[in-house]
C-alpha positions in Angstrom: 32.7 17.9 22.8 33.5 22.0 22.4 31.0 23.1 24.6 34.1 25.0 26.3 34.9 26.5 23.4 34.9 30.4 23.1 33.8 31.6 19.9 37.0 32.5 19.0 38.7 29.0 19.5 36.1 27.3 17.4 37.4 29.6 15.0 40.7 28.4 15.1 40.4 25.0 15.2 37.7 26.4 11.7 40.9 28.2 10.2 42.8 24.4 10.9 40.2 22.6 9.1 40.8 24.5 6.4 44.7 25.5 6.1 44.4 21.2 6.3 42.8 21.7 3.0 44.1 23.8 1.8 47.7 22.2 1.8 46.6 18.6 1.2 47.1 17.4 4.3 44.6 13.7 5.4 44.8 14.5 9.4 44.8 17.8 11.2 48.2 18.6 12.9 49.3 20.8 15.1 51.0 22.7 12.6 47.7 23.5 11.5 46.2 24.8 14.5 49.0 27.0 14.8 47.9 28.3 11.6 44.5 28.6 12.9 45.7 30.7 15.8 48.2 33.3 13.1 44.9 32.7 11.0 42.2 34.2 13.7 44.4 36.6 14.1 42.6 38.4 17.2 42.8 37.8 21.1 44.6 37.8 23.7 46.8 35.5 21.8 47.1 37.5 19.1 48.5 39.5 21.6 50.9 37.1 23.0 52.5 36.7 20.0 53.0 40.6 19.2 54.5 40.8 22.5 56.7 37.8 22.0 57.7 39.5 17.8 57.4 36.4 16.4 57.5 36.3 12.5 54.4 34.2 12.1 54.4 35.5 8.1 57.5 33.3 8.6 56.1 30.2 10.5 53.6 30.1 7.9 56.5 30.2 5.6 58.6 27.0 7.2 54.9 25.0 7.6 54.0 25.4 3.9 57.5 24.6 2.5 58.0 22.0 4.8 55.4 19.7 3.8 57.6 17.9 1.5 55.0 16.2 -0.8 52.9 18.5 -3.1 48.8 17.2 -2.5 46.5 18.2 -4.2 44.1 20.6 -2.2 41.5 18.3 -0.4 37.5 19.4 -0.8 36.5 22.0 2.5 33.6 19.1 2.4 35.3 16.1 3.1 35.5 15.6 7.2 39.3 16.0 8.3 39.8 14.4 11.4 42.4 15.9 14.6 45.5 13.6 14.4 46.8 12.2 17.4 49.0 14.5 18.2 46.3 17.7 17.9 44.2 15.3 19.8 46.9 15.6 22.7 47.3 19.0 22.0 43.5 19.6 23.1 43.2 17.9 25.9 46.5 19.6 27.1 44.3 22.9 26.4 41.1 21.8 28.4 43.9 20.9 31.4 45.4 24.4 31.6 41.5 25.9 31.3 41.5 23.4 34.6 43.7 23.9 35.8 43.5 27.9 35.6 39.7 27.9 37.2 38.3 29.1 33.7 35.0 27.4 32.8 36.0 27.7 28.8 39.1 26.9 26.5 39.9 30.2 24.4 43.1 30.4 22.2 45.5 31.2 24.9 44.6 27.7 25.9 45.4 26.1 22.9 48.1 28.3 22.2 49.0 26.4 26.0 48.4 22.7 24.2 50.4 23.5 22.3 53.3 24.6 23.9 53.3 21.6 26.3 53.6 19.3 23.3 57.5 19.4 22.9 57.9 17.8 20.2 55.6 18.5 18.0 55.8 20.9 14.5 54.0 23.3 16.1 55.6 23.8 19.8 59.0 23.5 17.8 58.4 26.6 15.3 57.0 28.4 17.8 60.5 27.6 20.1 62.6 27.8 17.0 61.0 31.8 16.7 61.8 32.7 20.5 59.1 31.7 22.1 59.1 30.0 25.4 
């Protein structure tokens, strides 16, 4: 399923899973994917974040505090699935790569996928911070 993903994009998915486990989530949401993009911190997406003057620390804190019910961390050995919204974002990312005639899916495509899912937690946070 992830053959087309670049090393950085795969790392983002790994970090998203880690973020979900640390926040006690039973599934990987778009907010975890966004945290994964922030944590990866390299490549085109990090340059886009920098040029957009986003406060990544504010986004991180907003997401962490929006977890209303404090939950225990989930073991990293437990399989954590993508939720439906995140699956849709991954589908959008593949669509964006195809639209741009790229044979790979990179972090930039993941970011575009997040922004296409406009009602998602991640897109709302990015838009609140001024990204369009």
